[in-house]
C-alpha positions as CSV (number, residue, x, y, z in Angstrom):
1,M,140.1,95.6,105.6
2,S,137.2,92.8,104.2
3,L,134.5,93.8,106.6
4,H,135.2,97.5,106.1
5,I,134.6,96.9,102.3
6,T,131.6,94.5,103.3
7,S,130.1,97.4,105.5
8,L,130.6,100.0,102.8
9,R,128.5,97.8,100.4
10,M,126.0,97.0,102.8
11,T,125.5,100.7,103.3
12,S,125.4,101.4,99.3
13,L,123.1,98.7,99.0
14,R,120.7,100.0,101.8
15,M,120.9,103.3,100.2
16,T,120.1,102.0,96.5
17,S,116.9,100.1,98.2
18,L,116.1,103.2,99.7
19,R,116.2,105.5,96.5
20,A,114.1,102.8,94.8
21,L,111.4,102.5,97.3
22,A,111.1,106.6,97.2
23,G,110.9,106.5,93.3
24,L,107.9,103.5,94.3
25,A,106.1,106.0,96.1
26,V,106.5,108.5,94.3
27,L,105.1,106.8,90.9
28,T,102.2,104.4,92.7
29,L,100.0,107.9,92.6
30,G,101.0,109.2,89.2
31,V,101.0,105.4,87.5
32,G,97.4,104.8,88.6
33,S,96.2,107.9,87.7
34,A,97.7,107.6,84.2
35,V,95.8,104.3,84.0
36,A,92.6,105.5,85.4
37,Q,92.4,108.8,83.3
38,P,95.0,109.6,80.7
39,K,93.8,112.7,79.8
40,S,92.0,114.2,82.5
41,D,91.9,115.4,86.2
42,P,95.3,114.6,87.2
43,D,94.1,114.2,90.8
44,W,92.1,111.3,89.9
45,P,93.7,108.2,91.3
46,C,91.3,105.6,90.6
47,V,91.0,102.9,88.3
48,Q,87.3,103.8,87.8
49,R,86.7,106.2,85.1
50,K,85.9,109.5,86.9
51,V,82.3,110.7,86.2
52,S,82.2,114.3,88.1
53,T,78.6,114.3,88.4
54,L,75.1,112.2,87.1
55,S,72.2,112.9,85.4
56,P,68.9,111.8,85.7
57,G,68.6,110.5,82.5
58,S,71.3,107.9,82.7
59,V,68.9,105.7,84.8
60,W,65.4,107.5,84.6
61,T,63.2,106.6,81.6
62,G,60.0,107.5,83.7
63,P,57.9,110.7,83.7
64,D,59.5,114.4,83.4
65,L,60.7,114.9,87.2
66,E,59.7,118.6,86.9
67,A,57.1,117.8,85.9
68,A,56.0,115.9,88.9
69,G,56.6,119.0,90.9
70,P,59.2,119.8,93.8
71,W,59.7,116.4,95.9
72,G,60.6,118.5,98.8
73,D,57.1,119.4,99.4
74,D,55.3,116.1,99.5
75,F,56.6,114.9,102.4
76,E,55.7,111.5,102.3
77,A,57.6,111.1,99.5
78,A,60.7,112.9,100.7
79,A,60.8,110.7,103.5
80,L,60.6,107.8,101.6
81,A,63.2,109.1,99.0
82,Q,65.9,109.6,102.0
83,K,65.1,106.5,103.6
84,I,65.5,104.4,100.6
85,A,68.3,106.2,99.3
86,S,70.4,105.8,102.4
87,R,72.6,103.0,102.3
88,R,71.5,102.1,105.6
89,T,68.1,100.3,104.1
90,A,69.3,97.2,102.4
91,L,67.9,97.0,98.8
92,N,65.9,94.1,99.7
93,E,64.1,96.5,102.3
94,V,63.1,98.8,99.4
95,D,60.2,97.0,97.5
96,P,57.6,96.9,100.7
97,L,58.4,100.5,101.5
98,L,57.6,101.2,97.8
99,D,54.6,99.2,97.7
100,D,53.4,100.7,101.1
101,F,53.8,103.8,99.4
102,V,52.0,103.5,96.2
103,A,48.7,101.8,98.3
104,K,48.4,105.1,99.9
105,A,49.3,107.4,97.0
106,G,46.1,107.1,95.2
107,A,45.5,108.6,91.5
108,E,48.5,110.8,92.1
109,K,50.8,107.7,92.4
110,D,52.8,107.9,88.6
111,K,53.4,112.0,90.0
112,R,54.2,111.0,94.0
113,L,56.6,107.9,92.7
114,T,58.7,110.3,90.3
115,R,58.9,112.9,93.5
116,V,60.1,109.6,95.4
117,F,63.1,109.1,92.0
118,A,63.6,113.0,92.2
119,G,64.6,113.0,96.2
120,V,66.9,110.2,95.3
121,F,68.4,110.9,92.8
122,E,69.5,114.4,94.4
123,V,70.5,112.3,97.7
124,I,72.9,109.9,95.9
125,N,74.5,112.2,93.6
126,G,75.4,114.4,96.3
127,E,76.5,111.7,98.8
128,R,78.7,110.9,95.4
129,N,79.5,114.5,94.5
130,K,81.0,114.6,98.2
131,V,83.0,111.2,97.5
132,I,84.4,112.3,94.5
133,S,85.6,115.5,96.1
134,G,87.3,113.9,98.8
135,I,88.9,111.3,96.8
136,G,90.5,114.1,95.5
137,R,91.5,116.0,98.3
138,Y,93.2,112.2,99.5
139,A,95.0,111.9,95.9
140,Q,96.4,115.6,96.4
141,G,97.7,114.5,100.3
142,Q,99.2,111.5,98.9
143,R,101.4,113.0,96.3
144,R,101.9,115.4,98.9
145,M,103.6,112.5,100.9
146,A,105.2,110.7,98.4
147,E,107.4,114.0,97.6
148,R,108.5,113.7,101.3
149,I,109.1,110.3,101.2
150,R,111.7,111.1,98.1
151,D,112.8,114.4,99.9
152,E,113.5,111.9,102.9
153,A,115.2,109.3,100.9
154,D,117.6,111.8,99.4
155,Q,118.4,113.1,102.6
156,I,119.6,110.4,104.1
157,S,121.4,109.3,100.8
158,A,123.4,112.9,101.2
159,T,123.8,111.7,105.0
160,K,125.7,108.5,104.1
161,D,127.0,109.1,101.0
162,G,128.5,112.7,101.9
163,P,132.2,113.4,102.0
164,S,132.2,112.8,105.8
165,A,130.6,109.3,105.4
166,Q,134.4,107.5,104.9
167,D,133.3,104.8,106.6
168,A,130.4,102.8,108.1
169,R,131.3,104.4,111.4
170,D,131.2,107.5,110.3
171,I,127.3,107.6,109.7
172,P,126.0,110.4,111.9
173,K,123.0,109.3,114.4
174,D,120.3,111.6,112.9
175,A,120.7,109.3,109.4
176,S,118.7,106.5,111.4
177,E,116.3,108.9,112.9
178,L,115.6,110.2,109.3
179,E,115.5,106.3,107.8
180,T,113.2,105.7,110.9
181,K,110.9,108.7,109.8
182,F,111.3,107.5,106.2
183,T,110.1,104.0,107.3
184,W,107.1,105.2,108.4
185,D,106.2,107.5,106.3
186,R,106.3,105.0,103.7
187,R,104.7,102.8,105.8
188,I,101.4,105.1,106.2
189,F,101.3,106.1,102.8
190,Q,101.0,102.5,101.3
191,E,98.3,101.8,103.9
192,R,96.6,104.8,102.7
193,S,97.2,103.9,99.5
194,Q,95.4,100.4,100.2
195,S,92.4,102.4,101.7
196,L,92.3,104.5,98.2
197,T,91.4,101.6,96.4
198,Y,88.1,100.7,98.5
199,V,87.5,104.3,98.1
200,C,87.4,104.2,94.9
201,E,84.4,101.9,94.6
202,V,81.9,103.9,96.3
203,P,80.7,106.8,93.8
204,T,80.5,103.2,91.2
205,L,78.6,101.6,94.0
206,L,75.9,104.6,94.4
207,E,75.5,104.8,90.9
208,Q,74.4,101.0,91.0
209,R,72.1,101.6,93.9
210,L,70.9,104.8,92.3
211,G,69.8,102.8,89.3
212,E,68.7,99.5,91.3
213,I,66.2,102.2,92.9
214,A,65.4,103.5,89.7
215,R,64.1,100.3,88.4
216,R,62.5,99.3,90.8
217,I,60.0,102.7,91.0
218,Q,59.4,102.4,87.4
219,A,58.3,98.7,87.8
220,R,55.7,100.4,89.7
221,L,54.5,103.2,87.2
C-alpha cells in the first residue's frame, strides 16, 4: 500500500513538473518580446530595440548621397564598397583600402568617397534587413514549437491522469513515447532560444560596422 501511494505521488509530481516546464517554454518567448518591445512587433523576440531599417543620416554627415551620383556606375567605388561592407573584411583592413582609393581618386575624391559610402550603406542595410526578417520568422517558429510543447504536456497529463490511470501500472506505453517527444522538443526549443540570443546581436553589429566605416570615410573628405 505504501509503495502504491508513493508511486502515485511520484507520478503526480512528474506531471506537475511537466506542466511547469511546458508553461515556461510557452512564456519564454513572450516574456522576451515584452521586455524588448512592450508596444511594438510581437514577433520581435530580442532584448535589443527593433529598428526595421536604417537611414543614411543616422551615421553620415558628409556630402549628399544623391548629388554624388549612382554608386553602382563607379566601378572602383562599387568594388571597394562591397569589399569593406563585407564582414569578411576586418576593420583594420579598411583604412589601407580607403587610402589606396583616395590616392587614385584625384580631384573627384570627395564625390567618389561619397559613392563608396552610399554603396556600403546599401549593402549593409540590405543584409541587416534580411537578418531582421529572419529573426521574425525564427520567433514565429519558436512560438509554434512552444505551443506544441504545451499540447504535448497536456496530452501526457490526460493520459496519465485519466480515469483509466488508477494505478501507476495502468499508464499506457504511448505515454512514455509522448514524454520522450516532449523532452526532445523542449531541448530543441531551448537550444534554438540560446542561438537566438546570438542572432539578435547581428543587426546591432552591422549597424556598428556601418557607423565605423562612415567615420573612416568622412575622415578622408
